[in-house]
C-alpha positions as CSV (number, residue, x, y, z in Angstrom):
1,M,105.3,78.4,185.9
2,S,104.4,80.9,188.9
3,G,102.4,80.3,191.8
4,P,102.2,78.6,195.3
5,V,103.9,75.1,195.4
6,E,102.1,72.6,196.9
7,T,103.7,69.4,198.5
8,F,102.1,65.9,199.8
9,R,104.7,63.3,201.2
10,G,103.8,60.0,202.3
11,A,102.5,57.0,200.0
12,I,101.8,57.8,196.9
13,F,100.2,55.7,194.2
14,D,101.3,57.0,190.8
15,G,98.8,54.8,188.9
16,E,100.9,51.7,188.2
17,V,103.4,51.6,191.5
18,L,102.7,52.5,195.1
19,H,105.8,54.5,196.6
20,E,105.8,54.3,200.1
21,D,107.6,57.7,200.6
22,R,107.6,60.3,197.9
23,S,106.6,63.7,197.5
24,I,104.4,65.2,195.0
25,N,104.7,68.8,194.2
26,I,101.5,70.8,192.7
27,I,101.6,74.1,191.2
28,N,98.2,75.4,189.9
29,R,96.7,72.3,190.0
30,K,98.9,70.8,187.6
31,I,101.9,68.3,189.0
32,I,105.3,69.3,188.4
33,S,107.7,67.0,190.1
34,F,108.2,63.9,192.4
35,S,110.8,65.7,194.4
36,A,111.3,67.2,197.9
37,E,113.8,69.6,197.1
38,N,111.7,72.7,197.8
39,D,110.7,75.2,200.6
40,A,107.2,74.7,199.9
41,P,105.0,73.8,203.3
42,V,104.3,69.8,203.0
43,V,101.4,68.0,203.5
44,N,101.9,64.9,205.2
45,L,99.4,62.1,204.4
46,Q,100.2,60.8,207.7
47,G,99.4,56.9,206.7
48,D,97.0,57.9,204.5
49,I,97.5,57.2,200.4
50,L,97.2,59.9,197.4
51,A,96.1,58.3,194.3
52,P,94.9,59.3,191.4
53,G,91.1,60.0,191.2
54,F,89.4,57.1,190.2
55,V,88.3,56.4,186.8
56,D,84.6,54.4,186.9
57,L,83.4,53.2,183.3
58,Q,80.0,52.2,184.6
59,V,77.6,54.8,186.5
60,N,73.6,54.5,186.1
61,G,73.1,57.1,188.6
62,G,74.0,59.0,192.1
63,G,73.0,61.9,194.4
64,G,69.1,60.3,194.0
65,V,68.4,60.5,189.7
66,N,69.5,57.9,187.7
67,F,70.4,58.6,184.2
68,N,67.6,56.9,182.9
69,D,65.2,59.3,184.9
70,D,66.5,62.5,182.8
71,P,69.3,62.4,180.4
72,S,69.9,65.7,180.5
73,P,73.3,67.6,180.9
74,E,72.2,68.7,184.8
75,T,71.6,65.2,185.6
76,L,74.8,64.2,184.4
77,R,75.9,67.1,186.5
78,R,74.7,65.9,189.5
79,I,75.5,62.4,189.1
80,A,79.5,63.5,188.5
81,E,79.4,65.6,191.6
82,A,77.8,62.7,193.9
83,H,80.8,60.3,192.8
84,R,83.3,63.2,192.8
85,G,82.4,63.0,196.8
86,L,83.0,58.8,196.3
87,G,86.7,59.7,194.8
88,A,85.4,58.9,190.8
89,T,86.7,62.2,188.8
90,S,86.1,60.6,185.9
91,I,83.2,58.3,185.4
92,L,81.0,57.3,181.9
93,P,77.2,57.8,182.7
94,T,75.5,54.8,181.8
95,L,71.9,54.5,180.1
96,I,70.7,51.3,180.3
97,T,68.1,49.8,177.8
98,D,65.7,52.4,177.1
99,R,63.1,54.2,174.1
100,P,65.3,55.1,170.9
101,E,64.5,58.9,171.7
102,V,65.7,58.0,175.3
103,T,68.6,57.1,173.8
104,S,69.1,59.7,171.4
105,R,68.4,62.4,174.6
106,A,71.1,60.6,176.4
107,I,73.9,61.3,173.6
108,D,72.8,64.7,172.9
109,A,73.1,65.4,176.8
110,A,76.7,63.4,177.1
111,I,78.1,65.5,174.0
112,A,76.7,68.8,175.8
113,A,78.3,67.8,179.3
114,C,81.9,66.8,177.3
115,R,81.6,69.9,175.6
116,D,81.0,72.4,178.2
117,R,83.6,70.5,180.2
118,V,81.1,69.8,183.1
119,P,83.2,68.0,186.3
120,G,84.0,64.2,185.9
121,I,82.3,63.7,182.8
122,A,84.7,61.3,180.5
123,G,82.1,60.5,177.9
124,L,79.5,57.6,177.6
125,H,78.3,54.8,178.1
126,L,75.3,52.5,176.7
127,E,74.4,49.7,178.1
128,G,71.5,48.2,175.5
129,P,69.2,47.8,174.0
130,H,70.9,45.6,171.7
131,L,70.9,42.7,174.3
132,S,69.9,39.3,174.9
133,R,66.0,39.0,176.4
134,A,67.1,35.6,178.0
135,R,69.8,37.4,179.9
136,C,68.4,40.7,180.6
137,G,68.9,40.9,183.9
138,A,66.9,44.5,185.2
139,H,66.6,45.6,181.7
140,P,63.4,46.0,180.5
141,P,63.1,43.4,178.3
142,D,60.2,44.9,176.0
143,L,62.8,47.6,175.0
144,I,65.4,45.2,173.8
145,R,66.1,44.9,170.2
146,P,68.4,44.1,167.6
147,M,70.9,46.5,166.1
148,D,70.0,48.4,162.8
149,D,72.0,50.4,160.1
150,A,69.9,53.6,161.8
151,D,71.3,52.7,165.5
152,L,75.2,51.6,163.8
153,A,75.3,55.1,162.0
154,D,74.1,57.2,165.2
155,L,76.4,55.7,167.8
156,C,79.3,56.3,165.0
157,A,78.5,59.5,164.8
158,A,78.2,59.8,168.1
159,A,81.3,58.5,168.8
160,A,83.5,61.2,166.7
161,R,81.8,63.8,169.3
162,L,82.6,62.2,172.7
163,P,86.2,61.7,174.1
164,C,85.0,57.8,175.0
165,L,81.9,56.1,173.8
166,L,81.3,53.0,175.2
167,V,78.5,50.2,174.5
168,T,77.5,47.3,175.6
169,V,76.4,44.5,173.1
170,A,75.2,41.1,172.8
171,P,75.8,38.9,169.7
172,E,72.4,37.8,169.9
173,G,71.5,41.5,168.9
174,V,74.3,42.6,166.5
175,S,76.7,41.5,163.9
176,V,80.4,40.6,163.6
177,A,79.9,43.1,160.8
178,Q,78.6,45.8,162.7
179,V,81.1,45.0,166.0
180,S,83.9,45.4,163.6
181,A,82.2,48.9,162.3
182,M,81.4,50.3,165.5
183,A,85.2,49.4,166.7
184,R,86.7,51.4,163.3
185,A,84.7,54.4,164.5
186,G,86.1,54.2,167.7
187,I,83.8,53.1,170.0
188,V,84.8,50.8,172.6
189,V,82.7,47.4,172.0
190,M,82.0,45.4,175.1
191,L,79.8,42.3,175.5
192,G,77.2,41.1,178.1
193,H,73.9,40.9,178.4
194,S,74.3,37.5,176.7
195,D,74.0,33.9,176.6
196,C,76.0,33.1,173.4
197,D,78.5,30.0,173.9
198,G,82.4,30.7,173.3
199,A,83.2,30.1,170.0
200,R,80.8,33.0,168.9
201,A,82.3,35.4,172.3
202,A,85.7,34.4,170.4
203,R,84.7,35.5,166.9
204,Y,83.3,39.1,168.7
205,F,86.7,39.1,170.2
206,A,88.1,39.1,166.8
207,A,86.1,41.5,165.1
208,G,87.0,44.2,167.5
209,A,84.7,44.0,170.8
210,Q,87.4,44.6,173.5
211,G,85.8,42.6,176.6
212,V,82.7,42.2,178.5
213,T,80.8,44.3,181.2
214,H,80.1,42.9,184.5
215,L,82.0,39.4,184.0
216,F,79.9,36.6,185.2
217,N,76.5,38.7,185.7
218,A,73.8,38.3,183.0
219,M,76.2,36.2,180.8
220,S,76.6,32.5,180.1
221,Q,78.9,30.7,182.4
222,M,81.3,28.8,182.2
223,T,81.5,24.6,182.2
224,A,83.5,21.9,181.4
225,R,82.6,21.6,177.9
226,A,81.0,24.8,177.6
227,P,83.0,27.9,178.3
228,G,80.4,30.5,177.6
229,L,81.3,33.9,177.6
230,V,82.8,33.6,181.1
231,G,85.1,31.5,179.7
232,A,85.9,33.1,176.7
233,A,86.6,36.1,177.9
234,L,89.3,34.7,180.9
235,S,90.8,32.8,178.2
236,A,91.0,35.6,175.4
237,G,92.5,38.0,177.9
238,V,90.4,40.9,177.1
239,W,89.4,43.5,179.2
240,C,86.6,42.6,182.1
241,G,84.6,45.2,184.4
242,L,83.8,43.5,187.4
243,I,81.1,44.3,190.6
244,A,83.5,43.3,193.4
245,D,81.1,44.2,196.0
246,G,80.8,40.5,197.6
247,V,77.3,40.0,196.1
248,H,77.4,40.2,192.5
249,V,80.5,37.9,192.3
250,A,81.8,35.6,195.0
251,P,85.4,35.9,196.2
252,M,86.5,32.7,195.4
253,A,84.6,33.4,191.7
254,M,86.8,36.9,191.8
255,R,90.5,35.0,192.8
256,V,89.6,33.1,189.7
257,A,89.4,35.3,187.2
258,L,92.4,37.7,189.1
259,A,94.3,34.4,188.3
260,A,93.2,34.0,184.9
261,N,92.9,37.3,183.6
262,P,94.8,40.4,184.4
263,R,93.2,43.2,182.7
264,I,90.4,42.4,185.3
265,L,88.8,46.1,186.4
266,L,86.6,47.4,188.6
267,V,83.2,49.3,188.1
268,S,80.8,50.7,190.7
269,D,77.6,50.0,188.2
270,A,76.1,52.7,191.0
271,M,72.1,53.6,190.8
272,A,70.6,56.4,191.7
273,V,71.3,56.0,195.5
274,A,75.4,56.5,195.4
275,G,76.3,59.3,197.8
276,T,72.9,59.5,199.3
277,T,70.9,58.0,202.7
278,L,68.2,56.9,200.2
279,T,66.6,53.5,200.7
280,E,65.0,52.7,197.3
281,F,64.3,54.7,194.2
282,H,62.2,53.9,191.1
283,L,64.1,52.1,187.9
284,G,61.5,53.3,185.2
285,D,58.3,51.6,187.0
286,R,60.0,48.9,188.8
287,R,60.7,49.7,192.6
288,V,64.4,49.0,193.9
289,L,64.9,48.3,197.4
290,R,68.3,49.1,198.9
291,K,69.1,46.6,202.2
292,N,72.7,45.5,203.3
293,N,75.0,46.8,200.4
294,E,72.4,45.5,198.1
295,L,69.9,46.9,195.5
296,R,67.0,44.6,194.2
297,L,64.1,44.8,192.6
298,E,61.0,43.8,194.9
299,D,61.0,40.3,193.1
300,G,64.8,40.0,194.2
301,T,66.6,40.7,190.6
302,L,69.7,42.6,191.9
303,A,69.2,46.3,189.8
304,G,72.6,47.8,190.1
305,A,75.1,47.8,192.8
306,D,75.3,49.5,196.0
307,L,78.5,50.3,195.6
308,D,81.8,52.6,195.2
309,L,85.1,52.1,194.0
310,A,87.1,52.5,197.3
311,R,84.9,49.4,199.1
312,A,85.6,47.6,195.9
313,V,89.2,48.0,196.2
314,S,89.0,47.3,200.0
315,V,86.4,43.8,198.9
316,L,89.6,42.8,196.3
317,T,92.4,42.9,198.4
318,S,90.6,41.8,201.6
319,E,88.6,38.9,200.4
320,A,90.2,38.1,197.0
321,G,93.4,38.2,197.8
322,D,94.4,41.2,195.3
323,T,97.6,43.0,196.3
324,L,96.8,46.8,197.3
325,A,98.6,48.3,193.8
326,G,96.8,46.0,191.8
327,A,93.6,46.7,193.0
328,L,94.1,50.7,192.7
329,A,95.5,50.2,189.4
330,R,91.9,48.5,188.6
331,V,90.2,51.6,189.2
332,T,92.6,53.8,187.9
333,S,95.0,53.3,185.2
334,M,93.3,50.3,183.9
335,P,89.9,51.8,182.8
336,A,91.5,55.0,182.1
337,R,93.8,53.3,179.0
338,L,89.9,51.1,178.4
339,A,88.3,54.1,177.6
340,G,91.6,55.8,175.9
341,L,91.2,58.6,178.3
342,E,93.9,61.6,177.7
343,G,94.9,64.5,180.0
344,G,95.9,62.4,182.9
345,A,92.7,60.6,183.8
346,G,94.0,57.5,186.1
347,F,97.5,58.9,186.4
348,L,99.8,61.0,188.9
349,R,102.2,62.2,186.3
350,P,104.4,65.3,186.0
351,G,102.8,67.4,183.5
352,D,99.4,66.3,184.3
353,P,96.5,68.1,185.6
354,F,96.2,67.2,189.3
355,R,93.2,65.1,190.1
356,A,93.1,63.0,193.2
357,V,91.8,61.1,195.8
358,R,93.3,61.0,199.4
359,L,92.3,57.3,200.8
360,R,92.5,56.2,205.1
361,P,93.1,52.9,205.6
362,G,91.3,51.3,208.1
363,P,89.4,48.1,210.0
364,E,86.6,48.4,207.5
365,G,88.5,49.0,204.5
366,L,89.3,52.2,202.6
367,R,88.0,55.6,203.2
368,V,87.8,59.0,201.0
369,V,89.4,61.7,202.9
370,E,89.1,64.1,200.3
371,T,88.9,65.0,196.3
372,Y,91.2,66.7,194.3
373,G,90.7,68.4,190.9
């Protein structure tokens, strides 16, 4: 391999370990080694942290648009570019509950974007429509419906053409057999927006569901004699996405989750306003207001999050007691593992493409300085 060597030196998080003083060498945007033994000019990180580009498995929008607004490759490109500025180099664009024809367009758009290698697009997350109306949150309840044979066939066909297809479903909307069929087809099945009890959730995990979407939110809670979906997920040790903005989940509850289950990963649940100064947007025909780092419908219902993953890491370390290395893993290697992403996503390792983010610690938390790759 030929070309000029670029070397970074300082605090480097490789996806698993935070090295306080290390060098990483790059040629032609590929990592070649972790060694200081070369004559290349050195970029001194000067107190900043170099980490893998973030992996965000729940991105509804950004750059002023939501995926549901116009499920097209052009929309995906715009959303991915907005999140690149926020440090995420691999995202799963997320379509919330919509009409069947919109879901089909979203699948086609994601397949086209992955085929054309649109930077940042790593697959697709379909959150709904096979959810529980009792726990619909900001999803339009009139569009929630059970999964039928045609839905299942469409999802399995899509999974064969995408690097990752993640679907969020509720036991109220799908059968155990359908979950097993999706898992066999390579679909990452997550439970969410559900009022199911703990025993039923456990059966769905045994059938192939790998975790839960936005733990604690829009799901049955844990009590002493009725553990609900929250208790089942924490007890089973399955993957749990967490919106760590301090609004969706109280810091004390985050601490409980971290202590109970090592497989907590962070998601932004970002909406159209991500990467912009917009103060409102529309979710279908409903107005969503942005205020005090919150996104709410006019009736007060939370509608996604006004969050990026650098701030989520900061909240988790400052308010929920996580270590910096632990929190960084929750936005890099852990979501990459759940999604089965290849090509070095979530890691900095020799031979992998150089996709990284430079983070600057400060009194208000981490700030993205630059995104590479």
